[in-house]
BASEGU-25170 format. One record per residue: x, y, z of N, C-alpha, C in turn; residue in three letters. Coordinates in steps of 0.2 Angstrom, whole numbers, plus 5000, padded with zeros to 4 digits. Layout:
BEGIN
> n_X, n_Y, n_Z, ca_X, ca_Y, ca_Z, c_X, c_Y, c_Z, residuo
> X, Y, Z, X, Y, Z, X, Y, Z, ala
...
//
This chain:
BEGIN
> n_X, n_Y, n_Z, ca_X, ca_Y, ca_Z, c_X, c_Y, c_Z, residuo
> 5202, 5573, 5841, 5203, 5574, 5834, 5211, 5572, 5833, met
> 5212, 5569, 5827, 5218, 5566, 5825, 5222, 5571, 5821, thr
> 5220, 5572, 5815, 5223, 5578, 5811, 5220, 5584, 5813, asp
> 5224, 5589, 5815, 5222, 5596, 5817, 5227, 5601, 5816, tyr
> 5224, 5607, 5816, 5229, 5613, 5815, 5228, 5618, 5821, met
> 5233, 5622, 5823, 5233, 5627, 5828, 5235, 5634, 5825, val
> 5232, 5639, 5827, 5234, 5646, 5825, 5236, 5649, 5832, arg
> 5241, 5653, 5831, 5244, 5656, 5836, 5247, 5663, 5835, ala
> 5249, 5667, 5840, 5252, 5673, 5839, 5258, 5673, 5844, val
> 5263, 5677, 5843, 5269, 5678, 5847, 5272, 5685, 5847, ala
> 5276, 5686, 5852, 5280, 5693, 5852, 5275, 5699, 5852, ala
> 5270, 5698, 5856, 5265, 5703, 5856, 5262, 5705, 5849, lys
> 5260, 5700, 5846, 5257, 5701, 5839, 5261, 5702, 5833, gly
> 5268, 5702, 5834, 5273, 5704, 5829, 5273, 5698, 5824, gln
> 5271, 5692, 5827, 5272, 5685, 5823, 5265, 5682, 5823, val
> 5263, 5679, 5818, 5257, 5675, 5818, 5260, 5668, 5815, arg
> 5257, 5662, 5818, 5259, 5656, 5816, 5254, 5651, 5815, ala
> 5255, 5646, 5811, 5251, 5640, 5810, 5255, 5634, 5811, phe
> 5252, 5628, 5813, 5255, 5622, 5813, 5250, 5616, 5812, ala
> 5252, 5611, 5809, 5247, 5606, 5807, 5250, 5599, 5808, ile
> 5246, 5594, 5810, 5248, 5587, 5809, 5242, 5584, 5804, thr
> 5245, 5581, 5799, 5241, 5579, 5793, 5242, 5572, 5791, ser
> 5243, 5567, 5795, 5245, 5560, 5793, 5239, 5557, 5790, arg
> 5233, 5558, 5793, 5227, 5554, 5790, 5225, 5557, 5784, glu
> 5225, 5564, 5783, 5222, 5567, 5777, 5227, 5565, 5771, leu
> 5234, 5565, 5773, 5239, 5563, 5767, 5238, 5556, 5765, thr
> 5237, 5551, 5770, 5235, 5544, 5769, 5229, 5543, 5765, glu
> 5224, 5547, 5766, 5218, 5547, 5762, 5219, 5549, 5755, arg
> 5223, 5554, 5754, 5225, 5556, 5747, 5229, 5551, 5744, ala
> 5234, 5548, 5747, 5238, 5543, 5744, 5233, 5537, 5742, arg
> 5228, 5535, 5746, 5224, 5529, 5745, 5219, 5531, 5739, ser
> 5217, 5537, 5739, 5212, 5539, 5733, 5216, 5539, 5727, cys
> 5222, 5541, 5726, 5225, 5542, 5720, 5231, 5536, 5719, his
> 5232, 5532, 5724, 5237, 5527, 5723, 5243, 5529, 5721, asn
> 5246, 5534, 5725, 5252, 5538, 5723, 5258, 5534, 5725, thr
> 5263, 5535, 5721, 5270, 5532, 5723, 5273, 5536, 5729, ser
> 5278, 5534, 5732, 5280, 5538, 5738, 5282, 5545, 5737, pro
> 5286, 5546, 5731, 5288, 5553, 5730, 5282, 5558, 5728, val
> 5277, 5555, 5725, 5271, 5559, 5724, 5267, 5560, 5730, val
> 5267, 5555, 5734, 5263, 5556, 5741, 5267, 5561, 5745, thr
> 5273, 5561, 5745, 5277, 5566, 5749, 5275, 5573, 5746, ala
> 5276, 5574, 5740, 5274, 5581, 5737, 5267, 5583, 5738, ala
> 5262, 5578, 5737, 5255, 5580, 5738, 5254, 5581, 5745, leu
> 5256, 5577, 5750, 5255, 5578, 5757, 5258, 5585, 5759, gly
> 5264, 5587, 5757, 5266, 5594, 5759, 5262, 5599, 5756, arg
> 5259, 5599, 5750, 5255, 5604, 5747, 5248, 5604, 5751, leu
> 5246, 5598, 5752, 5239, 5598, 5756, 5240, 5601, 5763, leu
> 5246, 5600, 5766, 5247, 5603, 5773, 5247, 5611, 5772, ser
> 5251, 5613, 5768, 5252, 5620, 5767, 5246, 5623, 5764, gly
> 5242, 5620, 5760, 5236, 5622, 5758, 5231, 5623, 5763, gly
> 5230, 5618, 5768, 5226, 5619, 5773, 5227, 5625, 5778, ala
> 5234, 5626, 5779, 5235, 5631, 5783, 5234, 5638, 5780, met
> 5235, 5638, 5773, 5234, 5645, 5770, 5226, 5646, 5769, met
> 5223, 5640, 5769, 5215, 5641, 5769, 5213, 5644, 5775, gly
> 5216, 5642, 5781, 5214, 5645, 5787, 5216, 5652, 5788, ala
> 5220, 5655, 5784, 5221, 5662, 5784, 5216, 5666, 5781, met
> 5211, 5663, 5777, 5206, 5667, 5774, 5200, 5668, 5780, met
> 5196, 5673, 5779, 5191, 5675, 5784, 5184, 5673, 5782, lys
> 5182, 5673, 5776, 5175, 5671, 5774, 5174, 5664, 5774, gly
> 5168, 5662, 5776, 5166, 5655, 5777, 5165, 5652, 5770, glu
> 5164, 5656, 5765, 5163, 5653, 5758, 5170, 5654, 5754, gln
> 5175, 5657, 5757, 5181, 5658, 5753, 5185, 5651, 5751, asp
> 5187, 5651, 5745, 5191, 5645, 5743, 5198, 5647, 5740, ile
> 5203, 5643, 5742, 5210, 5644, 5740, 5212, 5638, 5735, leu
> 5215, 5640, 5730, 5217, 5634, 5725, 5225, 5636, 5724, thr
> 5229, 5630, 5725, 5236, 5631, 5723, 5237, 5626, 5718, ile
> 5240, 5628, 5712, 5242, 5624, 5707, 5250, 5624, 5706, gln
> 5253, 5619, 5706, 5260, 5618, 5705, 5261, 5615, 5699, val
> 5265, 5618, 5694, 5266, 5615, 5688, 5274, 5615, 5687, arg
> 5276, 5609, 5685, 5284, 5608, 5684, 5285, 5604, 5677, gly
> 5292, 5604, 5675, 5294, 5601, 5669, 5296, 5594, 5671, ser
> 5296, 5592, 5677, 5298, 5585, 5679, 5293, 5580, 5677, gly
> 5294, 5573, 5679, 5289, 5568, 5677, 5283, 5568, 5681, pro
> 5283, 5572, 5687, 5276, 5572, 5690, 5272, 5577, 5687, met
> 5275, 5582, 5684, 5271, 5587, 5680, 5267, 5592, 5684, arg
> 5265, 5590, 5690, 5261, 5595, 5694, 5256, 5592, 5699, gly
> 5254, 5597, 5703, 5249, 5595, 5708, 5244, 5601, 5709, leu
> 5238, 5599, 5711, 5233, 5605, 5712, 5229, 5603, 5719, thr
> 5229, 5608, 5723, 5226, 5607, 5730, 5221, 5613, 5731, val
> 5215, 5612, 5734, 5210, 5617, 5735, 5208, 5616, 5743, thr
> 5208, 5622, 5746, 5206, 5622, 5753, 5201, 5627, 5755, ala
> 5197, 5626, 5760, 5192, 5631, 5762, 5195, 5634, 5769, asp
> 5191, 5639, 5772, 5194, 5642, 5778, 5192, 5638, 5784, ser
> 5189, 5632, 5784, 5187, 5628, 5789, 5190, 5621, 5790, lys
> 5196, 5621, 5787, 5200, 5615, 5788, 5199, 5609, 5783, gly
> 5195, 5610, 5778, 5194, 5605, 5773, 5199, 5606, 5767, ser
> 5202, 5601, 5765, 5207, 5602, 5759, 5206, 5595, 5755, val
> 5208, 5596, 5748, 5208, 5591, 5744, 5213, 5592, 5738, lys
> 5215, 5587, 5735, 5220, 5588, 5730, 5222, 5582, 5726, gly
> 5225, 5583, 5720, 5227, 5578, 5716, 5233, 5579, 5712, tyr
> 5237, 5574, 5710, 5243, 5574, 5706, 5241, 5573, 5699, pro
> 5245, 5577, 5694, 5244, 5575, 5687, 5246, 5569, 5685, leu
> 5252, 5566, 5688, 5255, 5560, 5687, 5256, 5556, 5694, val
> 5252, 5551, 5695, 5252, 5548, 5702, 5257, 5543, 5703, pro
> 5260, 5540, 5698, 5265, 5535, 5699, 5272, 5536, 5697, asp
> 5275, 5541, 5699, 5282, 5543, 5697, 5287, 5539, 5701, val
> 5292, 5536, 5698, 5297, 5532, 5702, 5304, 5535, 5700, leu
> 5307, 5538, 5704, 5314, 5540, 5703, 5318, 5539, 5708, ile
> 5325, 5539, 5707, 5330, 5537, 5713, 5329, 5543, 5718, pro
> 5332, 5541, 5724, 5332, 5546, 5730, 5337, 5551, 5728, ala
> 5336, 5557, 5732, 5341, 5562, 5731, 5348, 5561, 5734, asn
> 5353, 5566, 5734, 5359, 5564, 5736, 5359, 5564, 5744, asp
> 5354, 5566, 5747, 5353, 5565, 5755, 5350, 5558, 5756, lys
> 5348, 5554, 5751, 5345, 5548, 5752, 5337, 5549, 5754, gly
> 5334, 5555, 5752, 5327, 5556, 5753, 5323, 5556, 5747, lys
> 5317, 5556, 5748, 5312, 5556, 5742, 5314, 5562, 5738, leu
> 5315, 5562, 5731, 5317, 5567, 5727, 5311, 5571, 5724, asp
> 5308, 5575, 5729, 5302, 5579, 5726, 5304, 5584, 5721, val
> 5309, 5587, 5722, 5312, 5592, 5718, 5313, 5589, 5711, ala
> 5316, 5584, 5711, 5318, 5580, 5704, 5312, 5578, 5701, gly
> 5307, 5576, 5705, 5300, 5573, 5702, 5296, 5579, 5699, ala
> 5297, 5585, 5702, 5293, 5591, 5700, 5297, 5595, 5694, leu
> 5303, 5596, 5695, 5307, 5600, 5691, 5305, 5607, 5691, gly
> 5309, 5611, 5687, 5308, 5618, 5687, 5301, 5620, 5685, pro
> 5298, 5625, 5687, 5291, 5627, 5685, 5288, 5633, 5689, gly
> 5282, 5633, 5690, 5279, 5639, 5693, 5273, 5637, 5698, tyr
> 5272, 5641, 5703, 5267, 5640, 5708, 5261, 5646, 5707, leu
> 5255, 5644, 5707, 5250, 5648, 5706, 5245, 5648, 5711, asn
> 5243, 5653, 5715, 5238, 5653, 5720, 5233, 5658, 5718, val
> 5227, 5655, 5719, 5220, 5658, 5717, 5216, 5658, 5723, ile
> 5214, 5664, 5725, 5209, 5665, 5730, 5202, 5668, 5728, lys
> 5197, 5664, 5729, 5190, 5666, 5727, 5187, 5668, 5734, asp
> 5187, 5675, 5735, 5184, 5678, 5741, 5177, 5681, 5740, leu
> 5174, 5678, 5735, 5167, 5680, 5734, 5166, 5687, 5730, gly
> 5172, 5689, 5728, 5172, 5696, 5724, 5170, 5694, 5717, leu
> 5170, 5700, 5712, 5168, 5698, 5705, 5173, 5694, 5702, lys
> 5180, 5695, 5704, 5185, 5691, 5701, 5189, 5688, 5706, glu
> 5191, 5681, 5705, 5196, 5679, 5710, 5203, 5682, 5710, pro
> 5206, 5682, 5716, 5213, 5686, 5716, 5218, 5680, 5715, tyr
> 5223, 5682, 5711, 5228, 5677, 5709, 5235, 5679, 5709, gly
> 5240, 5675, 5711, 5247, 5677, 5711, 5251, 5671, 5709, gly
> 5256, 5672, 5705, 5260, 5667, 5702, 5268, 5669, 5703, gln
> 5272, 5663, 5705, 5279, 5664, 5706, 5282, 5658, 5703, thr
> 5289, 5659, 5702, 5293, 5653, 5700, 5294, 5648, 5706, glu
> 5295, 5642, 5704, 5297, 5637, 5710, 5304, 5639, 5711, leu
> 5305, 5640, 5718, 5312, 5642, 5720, 5316, 5636, 5721, ser
> 5313, 5630, 5723, 5317, 5624, 5724, 5313, 5618, 5722, thr
> 5307, 5619, 5721, 5302, 5613, 5719, 5302, 5608, 5725, ser
> 5303, 5610, 5731, 5302, 5606, 5737, 5296, 5608, 5741, glu
> 5292, 5612, 5738, 5285, 5614, 5741, 5286, 5619, 5746, ile
> 5289, 5618, 5752, 5289, 5622, 5758, 5293, 5629, 5756, ala
> 5299, 5628, 5753, 5302, 5634, 5751, 5299, 5638, 5745, glu
> 5295, 5635, 5741, 5291, 5638, 5736, 5285, 5642, 5738, asp
> 5282, 5639, 5744, 5277, 5643, 5747, 5280, 5649, 5750, leu
> 5285, 5648, 5754, 5289, 5654, 5757, 5290, 5660, 5752, ala
> 5293, 5657, 5746, 5295, 5662, 5741, 5289, 5666, 5738, tyr
> 5283, 5662, 5737, 5277, 5665, 5735, 5275, 5670, 5740, tyr
> 5275, 5669, 5747, 5273, 5674, 5752, 5277, 5680, 5751, phe
> 5283, 5679, 5750, 5288, 5685, 5750, 5287, 5689, 5744, ala
> 5286, 5686, 5738, 5286, 5690, 5732, 5279, 5692, 5731, val
> 5273, 5688, 5731, 5267, 5690, 5729, 5263, 5694, 5735, ser
> 5264, 5692, 5741, 5260, 5695, 5747, 5265, 5699, 5751, glu
> 5271, 5700, 5749, 5276, 5704, 5753, 5276, 5702, 5761, gln
> 5275, 5696, 5763, 5275, 5694, 5770, 5281, 5689, 5771, val
> 5286, 5691, 5774, 5291, 5687, 5776, 5289, 5681, 5780, pro
> 5290, 5675, 5777, 5287, 5669, 5780, 5292, 5663, 5781, ser
> 5292, 5659, 5786, 5296, 5653, 5787, 5291, 5647, 5786, ala
> 5292, 5642, 5781, 5288, 5637, 5780, 5291, 5630, 5781, val
> 5289, 5626, 5785, 5292, 5619, 5785, 5286, 5614, 5784, gly
> 5287, 5609, 5780, 5283, 5604, 5778, 5286, 5597, 5777, leu
> 5283, 5592, 5779, 5286, 5586, 5779, 5281, 5580, 5778, gly
> 5283, 5574, 5775, 5279, 5568, 5774, 5284, 5562, 5775, val
> 5283, 5558, 5780, 5287, 5552, 5781, 5284, 5546, 5779, leu
> 5287, 5542, 5775, 5283, 5536, 5773, 5285, 5529, 5777, met
> 5280, 5525, 5778, 5282, 5518, 5780, 5285, 5514, 5775, glu
> 5288, 5508, 5777, 5291, 5504, 5772, 5286, 5501, 5767, lys
> 5280, 5500, 5769, 5274, 5498, 5765, 5271, 5503, 5761, asn
> 5274, 5509, 5761, 5272, 5515, 5757, 5266, 5518, 5759, asn
> 5264, 5517, 5765, 5258, 5521, 5768, 5262, 5527, 5772, thr
> 5258, 5531, 5774, 5260, 5538, 5777, 5261, 5536, 5785, val
> 5267, 5538, 5787, 5269, 5537, 5794, 5268, 5544, 5798, lys
> 5271, 5549, 5795, 5270, 5556, 5798, 5269, 5561, 5793, gln
> 5265, 5566, 5794, 5264, 5572, 5790, 5262, 5578, 5794, ala
> 5265, 5584, 5792, 5263, 5590, 5795, 5268, 5596, 5793, gly
> 5267, 5601, 5797, 5271, 5607, 5796, 5269, 5613, 5799, gly
> 5273, 5618, 5797, 5271, 5625, 5800, 5272, 5631, 5795, phe
> 5269, 5636, 5797, 5270, 5642, 5793, 5270, 5648, 5798, ile
> 5276, 5651, 5798, 5277, 5657, 5803, 5278, 5663, 5799, ile
> 5274, 5669, 5801, 5274, 5675, 5797, 5276, 5681, 5801, gln
> 5280, 5685, 5799, 5281, 5691, 5802, 5277, 5697, 5800, leu
> 5274, 5701, 5805, 5270, 5706, 5803, 5275, 5712, 5801, met
> 5272, 5717, 5798, 5276, 5723, 5795, 5280, 5727, 5801, pro
> 5277, 5727, 5807, 5280, 5730, 5812, 5285, 5726, 5817, phe
> 5287, 5720, 5814, 5291, 5716, 5818, 5298, 5719, 5820, ala
> 5300, 5718, 5826, 5306, 5721, 5828, 5312, 5717, 5826, glu
> 5318, 5720, 5825, 5324, 5716, 5822, 5326, 5711, 5827, glu
> 5325, 5712, 5833, 5327, 5706, 5838, 5322, 5700, 5837, glu
> 5316, 5701, 5836, 5311, 5696, 5835, 5313, 5692, 5829, val
> 5314, 5696, 5823, 5316, 5693, 5817, 5322, 5688, 5818, ile
> 5328, 5691, 5821, 5334, 5688, 5822, 5333, 5681, 5826, ser
> 5329, 5681, 5831, 5328, 5676, 5835, 5324, 5670, 5831, arg
> 5319, 5672, 5828, 5315, 5668, 5824, 5320, 5664, 5818, leu
> 5324, 5668, 5815, 5328, 5665, 5810, 5333, 5660, 5813, glu
> 5335, 5661, 5819, 5340, 5656, 5822, 5336, 5650, 5824, gln
> 5330, 5651, 5826, 5326, 5645, 5828, 5324, 5641, 5822, lys
> 5322, 5644, 5817, 5320, 5640, 5811, 5326, 5637, 5808, val
> 5332, 5640, 5808, 5338, 5637, 5805, 5340, 5631, 5809, ala
> 5338, 5630, 5815, 5340, 5624, 5819, 5335, 5618, 5818, ser
> 5330, 5619, 5814, 5325, 5614, 5813, 5328, 5610, 5807, val
> 5330, 5604, 5808, 5333, 5600, 5802, 5327, 5597, 5798, asp
> 5322, 5594, 5801, 5317, 5590, 5798, 5310, 5591, 5802, ser
> 5305, 5593, 5799, 5298, 5593, 5802, 5296, 5585, 5804, val
> 5298, 5581, 5799, 5295, 5574, 5801, 5299, 5571, 5807, thr
> 5306, 5573, 5807, 5309, 5570, 5813, 5306, 5572, 5820, ser
> 5304, 5579, 5820, 5301, 5582, 5826, 5294, 5578, 5827, leu
> 5290, 5577, 5822, 5284, 5573, 5823, 5285, 5566, 5825, leu
> 5291, 5563, 5823, 5293, 5556, 5825, 5294, 5556, 5832, glu
> 5297, 5562, 5835, 5299, 5562, 5842, 5293, 5563, 5846, gln
> 5287, 5564, 5843, 5281, 5565, 5847, 5278, 5572, 5847, gly
> 5282, 5577, 5844, 5279, 5584, 5844, 5272, 5584, 5841, his
> 5268, 5589, 5844, 5262, 5590, 5841, 5262, 5597, 5838, thr
> 5257, 5600, 5835, 5257, 5606, 5832, 5258, 5612, 5838, pro
> 5256, 5611, 5844, 5257, 5615, 5849, 5265, 5615, 5851, glu
> 5267, 5609, 5852, 5274, 5609, 5854, 5279, 5611, 5848, thr
> 5277, 5610, 5842, 5281, 5613, 5836, 5282, 5620, 5837, leu
> 5276, 5624, 5838, 5277, 5631, 5839, 5280, 5633, 5845, leu
> 5279, 5629, 5850, 5283, 5631, 5857, 5290, 5630, 5856, gln
> 5293, 5626, 5852, 5300, 5625, 5850, 5302, 5631, 5847, leu
> 5298, 5633, 5842, 5301, 5639, 5838, 5299, 5646, 5841, leu
> 5294, 5646, 5845, 5292, 5653, 5847, 5290, 5654, 5854, leu
> 5292, 5648, 5858, 5291, 5648, 5865, 5294, 5654, 5869, gly
> 5300, 5656, 5867, 5304, 5661, 5870, 5301, 5668, 5868, glu
> 5296, 5668, 5863, 5293, 5675, 5861, 5286, 5676, 5864, ser
> 5284, 5672, 5869, 5278, 5673, 5872, 5272, 5671, 5867, gly
> 5273, 5664, 5866, 5268, 5661, 5861, 5261, 5660, 5864, leu
> 5256, 5662, 5860, 5249, 5661, 5863, 5245, 5658, 5858, glu
> 5243, 5651, 5859, 5238, 5648, 5855, 5231, 5651, 5855, ile
> 5229, 5653, 5849, 5223, 5656, 5849, 5217, 5652, 5846, thr
> 5218, 5647, 5843, 5213, 5642, 5840, 5216, 5636, 5838, asp
> 5211, 5631, 5838, 5212, 5624, 5836, 5207, 5622, 5832, arg
> 5208, 5618, 5826, 5203, 5616, 5822, 5205, 5609, 5819, met
> 5200, 5605, 5818, 5201, 5598, 5814, 5202, 5600, 5807, pro
> 5206, 5596, 5804, 5207, 5596, 5797, 5206, 5589, 5794, val
> 5204, 5589, 5787, 5202, 5583, 5784, 5203, 5584, 5777, arg
> 5204, 5578, 5773, 5203, 5577, 5766, 5196, 5577, 5765, phe
> 5193, 5581, 5761, 5186, 5581, 5760, 5184, 5584, 5753, phe
> 5181, 5579, 5749, 5179, 5581, 5742, 5171, 5582, 5742, cys
> 5168, 5587, 5740, 5161, 5588, 5740, 5158, 5586, 5733, asn
> 5161, 5582, 5729, 5158, 5579, 5723, 5152, 5575, 5725, cys
> 5148, 5574, 5720, 5142, 5570, 5721, 5139, 5569, 5714, ser
> 5134, 5564, 5713, 5132, 5562, 5707, 5128, 5568, 5704, lys
> 5124, 5572, 5709, 5121, 5578, 5707, 5125, 5583, 5704, glu
> 5131, 5585, 5707, 5135, 5590, 5705, 5138, 5588, 5698, arg
> 5140, 5581, 5697, 5142, 5579, 5691, 5137, 5579, 5686, val
> 5131, 5578, 5687, 5125, 5579, 5683, 5125, 5586, 5680, thr
> 5126, 5591, 5684, 5126, 5598, 5682, 5132, 5599, 5678, lys
> 5137, 5596, 5679, 5143, 5597, 5674, 5142, 5594, 5668, ala
> 5138, 5588, 5668, 5136, 5585, 5661, 5132, 5590, 5657, leu
> 5127, 5593, 5661, 5122, 5597, 5657, 5126, 5603, 5654, ile
> 5131, 5605, 5657, 5135, 5611, 5654, 5138, 5609, 5647, ser
> 5139, 5602, 5645, 5142, 5601, 5639, 5137, 5601, 5633, val
> 5131, 5602, 5635, 5126, 5603, 5629, 5122, 5597, 5627, gly
> 5116, 5599, 5625, 5111, 5593, 5623, 5114, 5589, 5617, glu
> 5117, 5592, 5613, 5120, 5589, 5607, 5125, 5583, 5609, gln
> 5129, 5585, 5613, 5134, 5580, 5615, 5131, 5575, 5619, glu
> 5127, 5576, 5623, 5124, 5571, 5627, 5120, 5566, 5623, ile
> 5116, 5569, 5618, 5113, 5565, 5613, 5117, 5560, 5609, gln
> 5123, 5562, 5608, 5128, 5557, 5605, 5130, 5552, 5609, lys
> 5131, 5553, 5616, 5132, 5548, 5621, 5126, 5543, 5621, met
> 5120, 5546, 5621, 5114, 5541, 5621, 5114, 5537, 5615, val
> 5116, 5539, 5609, 5115, 5535, 5603, 5121, 5530, 5603, gln
> 5126, 5531, 5607, 5131, 5525, 5607, 5129, 5519, 5611, glu
> 5123, 5521, 5615, 5120, 5515, 5619, 5124, 5512, 5624, gly
> 5129, 5515, 5627, 5134, 5512, 5632, 5134, 5517, 5638, lys
> 5134, 5514, 5644, 5135, 5519, 5650, 5142, 5523, 5649, pro
> 5142, 5529, 5652, 5148, 5533, 5652, 5150, 5534, 5659, ile
> 5157, 5535, 5660, 5159, 5536, 5666, 5163, 5543, 5667, glu
> 5161, 5546, 5673, 5164, 5553, 5674, 5168, 5552, 5680, val
> 5174, 5554, 5680, 5179, 5553, 5686, 5180, 5560, 5689, asn
> 5180, 5560, 5696, 5182, 5566, 5699, 5189, 5567, 5700, cys
> 5193, 5572, 5698, 5200, 5573, 5699, 5202, 5572, 5706, his
> 5198, 5576, 5710, 5201, 5577, 5717, 5201, 5570, 5721, phe
> 5195, 5566, 5721, 5195, 5560, 5725, 5195, 5554, 5721, cys
> 5195, 5554, 5715, 5196, 5548, 5710, 5189, 5544, 5710, asn
> 5184, 5547, 5713, 5177, 5543, 5713, 5175, 5543, 5705, thr
> 5172, 5538, 5703, 5169, 5537, 5697, 5162, 5537, 5697, thr
> 5158, 5541, 5693, 5151, 5541, 5693, 5149, 5538, 5686, tyr
> 5144, 5533, 5686, 5142, 5530, 5680, 5135, 5532, 5678, thr
> 5134, 5534, 5672, 5127, 5536, 5669, 5125, 5531, 5664, phe
> 5119, 5528, 5665, 5117, 5524, 5659, 5114, 5528, 5654, thr
> 5112, 5525, 5648, 5109, 5529, 5643, 5102, 5531, 5645, pro
> 5099, 5528, 5649, 5092, 5530, 5652, 5093, 5536, 5656, glu
> 5098, 5536, 5660, 5100, 5542, 5664, 5101, 5548, 5660, glu
> 5105, 5547, 5655, 5107, 5552, 5650, 5101, 5555, 5647, leu
> 5096, 5551, 5645, 5090, 5553, 5642, 5086, 5558, 5647, lys
> 5086, 5556, 5653, 5083, 5560, 5658, 5086, 5567, 5659, glu
> 5093, 5567, 5658, 5096, 5573, 5659, 5094, 5578, 5653, ile
> 5093, 5575, 5647, 5091, 5579, 5641, 5084, 5582, 5642, ile
> 5080, 5578, 5645, 5073, 5580, 5646, 5072, 5585, 5652, thr
//
């Protein structure tokens, strides 16, 4: 497996952790949506974070959706993940071009601007569970950490990164989420804070050859790290012509009849993977019958 995620515990269960390498799925998203580098960086970070947050859910049918909305030129991103390592997502504006930030890096915060982050969990209950927080930095990783602290009351360290090639393809992508359990001791908390503060860049660690396992070893190795699970992760969209047909039916017979009368094929586009489905007037008549 190329892209994959690990789950782990440390400090005798006082810490739980996730780490991911996600170059291929981020490149697939870039290719599907033809995103500019700064949008690829933002989308790749959110896809990586979303995949790890999806793995926190227990049910096989559970679905997590993360919406980021900002006042900058990118306007926002949406990512959906399941509990089995499948994730998909799309940007509202794929081709944002803005100057680098004052550190000479892709200015994700400038492209997104101030806004909010919305997390929706569909756990098979009557109503999905949702939590919303303001964007703390609009850099994605810090925003997810802020969400965990405010909405779920779980102190968390989140590191996410995407490194681009000169030809604008994805060179590296990945990250980690480390969370403290309510009974974590002060010594464990202090040691983790020092380790996380020493990490300058996730992508530089990936460039050095670090894997999800060695990323966590670097951060939690002194705390008795135990890898509990490994799973492949992928960019996967479950759209199909059949599913799109069902969506068309929901618009109502009258609307479909108007499309038939125009006598031209119609195109329906999937937001998540950018696949276009074409329906001829004859196919639309079949849908009506």
